[in-house]
C-alpha positions, 0 to 999 in steps of 0.5 A, a space after each residue: 777292506 784294507 785295499 779299499 781304505 788305502 784307495 780312499 785315503 788319497 781321495 779324502 786328502 785330495 778333497 781336503 786340499 781342494 776345499 782349502 784351495 776354494 777357501 783361499 780363493 774366496 778370501 783372495 776375492 774378498 781382499 780384491 774387492 777391498 783393494 778395489 774399494 780402497 783404491 776408489 776411496 784413495 782416488 776420491 780423496 785425491 780429487 777432493 784434496 786437489 779441489 780443496 787446495 784450489 778453493 783454498 788458494 782462491 779464498 786466500 787471495 780474497 782474504 788478502 784483498 779484504 785484509 788490505 781494505 779492512 786495515 785502512 778502515 781500522 786506522 780510523 778512530 771510528 772503526 768498529 771493534 767487531 771489524 778487528 775481531 772478525 778480521 782476526 777470526 778470519 785469519 785464524 780460520 784460514 790458518 786452520 784450513 791451511 793446516 788441513 791441506 798439504 803444501 806443495 813440495 820444495 825443489 830439493 824434495 822433488 829433486 831427491 824423491 821425485 815429483 810424485 814422491 810420498 810427501 803427504 802424511 795422513 791422517 793427523 796422527 801419522 803426521 804427529 808421529 813423524 814429527 815426534 820421530 824427527 825430534 827424537 832423531 835430532 836429539 839422539 844424533 846430537 848426543 851421538 855426534 857429541 860423544 864421538 867428538 869427545 872420544 876423538 879429542 880425548 882418547 883417539 887420534 886417527 883419521 878413519 875415526 875422524 872421518 866416521 865422526 864427520 860422516 855421522 854429521 853428514 848423515 845427520 844434516 842430510 836426513 834432517 834436511 829431507 825430513 824438515 822438507 817433508 814436515 813443511 809439506 805437512 804443516 810445520 813451520 820452519 825458518 828458511 834460513 835453518 833449511 839453508 843452514 842444513 844444506 850448507 852444513 851438508 856441503 861442509 861435512 862432505 868437504 871435511 869427510 874427504 879432507 886428507 890428513 895434511 898439515 892444515 887438517 891436523 892444525 884444524 882438527 882440535 878446533 873442529 872437535 872442540 867446536 863439535 862438542 860445544 855445538 852438541 851441548 848448546 843444541 841439547 840445551 836448546 832442545 830442552 828449552 824449546 820442547 818446554 816452550 812448545 808445550 806451554 805455547 800449545 797449551 795456550 793455543 799459541 802454537 800449532 800441533 805440527 810446530 817443531 823444535 828447530 835449531 834457532 830460538 823459538 821466541 814468543 815472549 822474552 823470558 828468563 830462560 831465553 836470556 840465559 840461553 842466548 849468550 851460549 848460542 851466540 858463543 857457539 856462533 862466534 866459535 863458527 866465525 873463529 873456525 872460518 877465520 882460522 882456516 882463512 888464515 891457514 889458506 891465506 898464508 900459502 901453507 895450505 894448497 888443498 881446496 878443502 881449506 878455502 871451501 870450509 873457511 867460506 862455509 864456516 863464515 857464512 854459517 856463523 854470520 847467518 846464525 848470528 844475524 838470525 838470532 839477533 834479529 829474532 831477539 830484537 824483533 821479539 823485544 820490539 814487539 813486546 815493547 810495542 804491545 806495552 806502549 799500545 796497552 798503556 800509553 797509546 793515545 788511541 787506546 781507551 785509557 788515553 782518551 780523556 773527555 766525557 765521563 762516559 769515556 772515563 768510565 769506558 776506559 776504566 772498564 777497559 782497563 779493568 777487563 785488560 787487567 783481568 785478561 792479563 791476570 787470567 793469562 798469567 795464571 794460566 801460564 803459571 799453571 802450565 809451567 807448574 805442570 811442566 815441572 812435574 811432567 817429563 817432556 816425553 810424557 807431555 808429548 804423549 798426553 798432548 797426542 792423546 
């Protein structure tokens, strides 16, 4: 009996292994069928996406032609109000459709990741998560680089540690450039200048990283560290302002879900916080110009012979001038747009208020004025309520609530 039991044990163990193997093979076959179904759906989505992008381009061209014809008609005093409303609705719908489809990747993105790289993020939840991660990355790297610059300036005087700080900035600008290009493909709006600004900053940081410890570097070191600290503080203030502003604009349906916190000024209407922030931004940009002037003087005097000095001087000049021009242009254009809207609403001879004539026109103008005041009042109340809500909710919780 013992022998029979011992002879039976291997048979039972072998049978158990065979059953487990059959079970695993069955599960693998189910996964294979799911993978085939997944690939079929992915291929179908790709075909639908390609067809939709072609049809969207065709519709965009038709809308552009229609807009040109409609704008000529709208200049006429007898133009129907419904035409302007339909045109605005058409453009709004087209923008919503453009957001649903990916944009073509830029040359830099194709050069870095290939022509068939992982550019498109699906679904919308993944896009929003990537955007939020991008904004958190910028904030964290800004704080880190500012702390490193402060430590180097106050406590350390070592070329290796300085190179570490410059390398952190090099990594920051390189990564931010690629992430912003991916965000552009997925519906974000980022100014072309700030993309170019980051590319030039990559070149600048590369030149500073490999700059040997010469007389010119030692002469420029203190100014560069002071500039890095100043820039970090200004970028943090910009982040706090813009994250607040984006939340308000999204609540008023004036900004898209993929709009990001940028390096510039996100201006929708002039306001007190923006007026307080602009002097600090311009001061940082003047600091950039001063760095370029200082390096230019060192190179022009003949003391510095290394190539790093003129390259850094030129890049600081270009960055400072470009930043200042973009900031001032944005501020003045927004200010001019606000003044133009004010004149159109209250003083335009084409508006109902400016048309004096029959009693019907006067009554119509009174009704229009009342409705305008009522609309402005409701918009103001809505903006105030959103601003009050902002004081009670932290920016991090705002993003979570918006995504939910």
